[in-house]
C-alpha positions in Angstrom: -36.4 -3.3 3.2 -35.7 -5.2 6.4 -36.4 -5.8 10.0 -34.8 -3.9 12.8 -32.6 -6.1 15.1 -35.3 -6.1 17.8 -37.9 -7.5 15.3 -40.4 -4.9 16.3 -40.1 -2.5 13.4 -39.4 -2.6 9.7 -37.9 -0.1 7.3 -38.7 0.1 3.6 -38.4 2.3 0.6 -41.7 3.8 -0.8 -43.0 6.8 -2.6 -44.7 9.7 -0.7 -47.9 11.4 -1.9 -45.8 13.5 -4.4 -44.3 10.2 -5.9 -40.8 10.8 -4.4 -38.9 7.8 -3.0 -37.7 7.9 0.6 -37.1 5.5 3.5 -39.9 4.8 6.0 -40.1 3.1 9.4 -43.2 1.2 10.6 -43.8 -0.3 14.1 -45.2 -3.8 13.6 -47.6 -3.3 16.5 -49.4 -0.6 14.5 -49.1 3.2 14.6 -48.2 5.8 12.0 -45.6 5.1 9.3 -42.8 7.7 9.6 -40.5 9.0 6.9 -36.9 8.8 8.0 -35.0 10.3 5.1 -35.6 13.1 2.6 -36.9 12.1 -0.8 -34.5 10.9 -3.5 -32.1 8.9 -1.4 -30.4 5.7 -2.6 -28.2 2.9 -1.5 -30.0 2.6 1.8 -29.0 0.1 4.6 -29.6 -0.2 8.3 -27.0 -0.1 11.0 -26.4 -3.2 13.0 -28.0 -1.7 16.1 -30.9 -0.2 14.2 -30.2 3.4 15.2 -29.4 4.7 11.8 -30.1 4.3 8.1 -27.1 5.1 5.9 -28.1 6.5 2.5 -26.8 8.5 -0.4 -28.6 11.9 -0.6 -29.6 13.6 -3.9 -26.5 15.7 -3.7 -24.3 12.6 -3.8 -23.2 12.8 -0.1 -23.7 9.8 2.2 -25.5 10.5 5.5 -26.6 8.7 8.6 -30.3 9.3 9.3 -31.5 8.5 12.8 -34.4 6.0 12.9 -35.8 7.6 16.1 -35.2 11.3 15.7 -34.7 13.9 13.0 -30.9 13.8 13.6 -28.7 13.6 10.4 -24.9 13.2 10.2 -22.9 13.5 7.1 -20.5 10.6 6.7 -17.0 11.9 7.1 -13.9 10.5 5.5 -15.1 9.0 2.2 -12.7 9.4 -0.6 -13.8 9.9 -4.3 -15.0 6.6 -5.8 -15.6 5.0 -2.4 -18.9 3.5 -1.4 -20.3 2.4 2.0 -21.4 -1.2 2.1 -22.7 -1.8 5.6 -22.9 -0.3 9.1 -21.6 -2.4 12.0 -23.3 -2.6 15.4 -20.5 -0.4 16.7 -21.4 2.4 14.3 -18.5 1.9 11.9 -18.9 1.6 8.1 -17.4 -1.0 5.9 -16.4 1.0 2.8 -15.4 -0.4 -0.6 -12.5 1.6 -1.9 -12.2 2.8 -5.4 -11.0 -0.2 -7.4 -7.7 0.7 -9.0 -4.3 -0.7 -9.9 -1.6 0.4 -7.6 2.1 0.6 -8.6 3.5 -3.0 -8.8 0.1 -4.6 -9.0 -0.8 -6.6 -12.1 -4.5 -7.2 -11.3 -7.3 -5.3 -9.7 -7.6 -5.7 -5.9 -10.8 -4.7 -4.0 -10.0 -3.0 -0.7 -12.5 -2.8 2.1 -11.9 -0.3 4.9 -13.5 0.2 8.3 -14.4 3.9 8.6 -15.6 5.9 11.6 -18.3 7.9 9.9 -18.1 10.7 12.5 -14.3 11.3 12.7 -13.1 9.9 9.3 -10.5 7.6 10.9 -10.1 4.5 8.9 -8.2 1.2 8.7 -7.7 -1.3 5.9 -9.8 -4.3 6.9 -9.6 -6.7 3.9 -8.1 -7.0 0.4 -10.0 -9.2 -2.0 -8.1 -10.4 -5.0 -9.5 -12.1 -8.1 -9.7 -15.9 -7.6 -7.6 -16.5 -10.7 -5.7 -13.3 -11.8 -5.0 -14.9 -15.3 -8.7 -15.1 -16.1 -9.3 -11.5 -15.2 -12.7 -10.6 -13.8 -13.8 -8.3 -11.0 -15.2 -8.5 -7.5 -19.0 -7.7 -7.4 -21.2 -7.3 -4.4 -19.6 -7.8 -0.9 -21.6 -8.8 2.2 -20.6 -9.2 5.8 -21.9 -11.3 8.7 -23.3 -9.3 11.6 -20.1 -9.8 13.7 -17.9 -8.7 10.8 -15.8 -11.8 10.9 -17.0 -13.3 7.7 -17.6 -11.9 4.3 -18.9 -13.3 1.0 -18.6 -11.8 -2.4 -19.3 -12.4 -6.0 -16.4 -12.8 -8.5 -17.0 -12.2 -12.2 -14.6 -14.2 -14.3 -14.1 -13.7 -18.0 -12.5 -16.1 -20.4 -12.3 -16.4 -24.1 -10.6 -18.5 -26.8 -8.6 -17.4 -29.8 -8.6 -19.5 -32.9 -6.0 -19.1 -35.6 -7.2 -20.3 -39.0 -4.8 -20.5 -41.9 -5.3 -21.2 -45.6 -8.9 -19.9 -46.0 -9.9 -19.0 -49.5 
């Protein structure tokens, strides 16, 4: 759920009369609540300019759903294991790449790409490495500022101790 950039509308997830979840838009000055997505979508977020909701459809594909019309565009250029994180005001997607070890790497690096969802063109935007590679761990949620110049993320760190005990009887 959230406000549109102009502060005049909100979007939210709710069930329709058949108890199926979908995204809705409501003008705060009143008026009819309008469904924007088909039922069963997930991972929904609003574009920076408020023109689209990006959501994963029941078939697993990511789509851009217009918040003003019935226009729908399939997101082009996502690779297996990748997941959109956020839409920018300029209609690009920040995409979290599939976390994997590449040749020569000794620890997992999370890669964030900027993807044009209409053409599939992409560029590597940021690589996030564990804070302390010796302690292991993983990068969790990643969030961006509206201008895309700053990101914050969670880092899960794991540690353990090994005790060696001798002479027990």
